[in-house]
C-alpha positions as CSV (number, residue, x, y, z in Angstrom):
1,M,-45.5,-134.1,36.9
2,P,-47.8,-133.0,39.5
3,A,-51.6,-133.5,38.2
4,P,-53.5,-129.5,37.8
5,L,-55.9,-128.8,40.3
6,R,-59.2,-130.4,39.8
7,N,-61.5,-127.4,41.2
8,P,-61.9,-124.4,38.8
9,T,-62.8,-121.8,41.6
10,L,-59.6,-123.0,43.9
11,A,-57.3,-122.4,40.2
12,L,-58.4,-118.9,40.0
13,V,-58.0,-118.3,43.8
14,G,-54.3,-119.8,42.9
15,L,-54.0,-117.4,40.2
16,G,-55.3,-114.3,42.4
17,V,-52.7,-115.2,44.7
18,V,-49.8,-115.0,42.2
19,A,-51.0,-111.6,40.7
20,L,-50.4,-109.9,43.8
21,L,-47.4,-111.6,44.3
22,C,-46.0,-110.0,40.8
23,I,-47.6,-106.3,41.9
24,Q,-45.6,-106.6,44.9
25,L,-42.8,-107.5,43.1
26,L,-43.4,-104.4,40.6
27,R,-43.9,-102.0,43.5
28,H,-40.6,-104.0,45.6
29,A,-42.5,-104.4,48.6
30,I,-41.6,-108.3,48.8
31,T,-37.9,-110.0,47.6
32,L,-37.7,-112.8,44.8
33,E,-37.0,-115.3,47.0
34,T,-39.9,-114.2,49.9
35,A,-42.7,-114.4,46.4
36,A,-40.7,-118.1,45.4
37,W,-41.8,-119.0,48.8
38,R,-44.9,-117.4,49.4
39,A,-46.0,-118.7,45.6
40,L,-44.9,-122.3,46.8
41,L,-46.8,-122.1,50.1
42,T,-49.8,-120.9,47.9
43,V,-49.4,-124.0,45.7
44,A,-49.0,-126.7,48.0
45,V,-52.2,-125.2,50.5
46,L,-54.2,-125.2,46.9
47,A,-53.3,-129.0,46.1
48,A,-54.1,-130.5,49.6
49,V,-57.1,-128.5,49.7
50,D,-58.0,-129.8,45.9
51,R,-57.1,-133.6,47.2
52,I,-58.1,-134.2,51.1
53,A,-60.4,-131.7,52.6
54,L,-63.0,-131.3,49.4
55,P,-63.9,-134.5,49.0
56,I,-64.2,-134.9,52.4
57,G,-66.3,-132.5,53.0
58,R,-68.0,-134.0,50.0
59,A,-68.6,-137.0,51.5
60,M,-69.4,-135.6,55.0
61,L,-72.3,-133.7,53.0
62,S,-73.8,-137.1,51.2
63,A,-73.6,-139.0,54.3
64,S,-75.4,-136.3,56.2
65,G,-78.4,-136.9,54.0
66,A,-78.1,-134.0,51.4
67,K,-79.6,-135.4,48.4
68,P,-77.6,-135.2,45.0
69,R,-78.4,-133.6,42.2
70,V,-80.2,-135.6,39.5
71,D,-79.6,-134.6,36.1
72,A,-82.8,-134.0,34.1
73,A,-82.4,-136.8,31.6
74,D,-82.1,-139.2,34.7
75,N,-85.8,-138.3,35.9
76,D,-87.2,-138.8,32.6
77,D,-85.7,-142.1,32.8
78,Q,-87.3,-143.0,36.3
79,R,-91.0,-141.6,35.2
80,R,-91.6,-144.3,32.7
81,V,-93.3,-146.7,33.4
82,P,-92.1,-150.4,31.6
């Protein structure tokens, strides 16, 4: 079974696309076969973006010198002198 998307924003985009397909089906604007192909294409594209494009983008940002976010708890530990 395929793993779910890791990014909740991409999951919401996929949900929106499926909702639009449902509306088009109810209005008889597209056929069931067309809706199925569009849904499969949407899932494939979102999975590729989630598994390939986002990690590459994050790696490029971290390599460019952008500082990662530091939690407040980590900040407190660094200020303490032993």
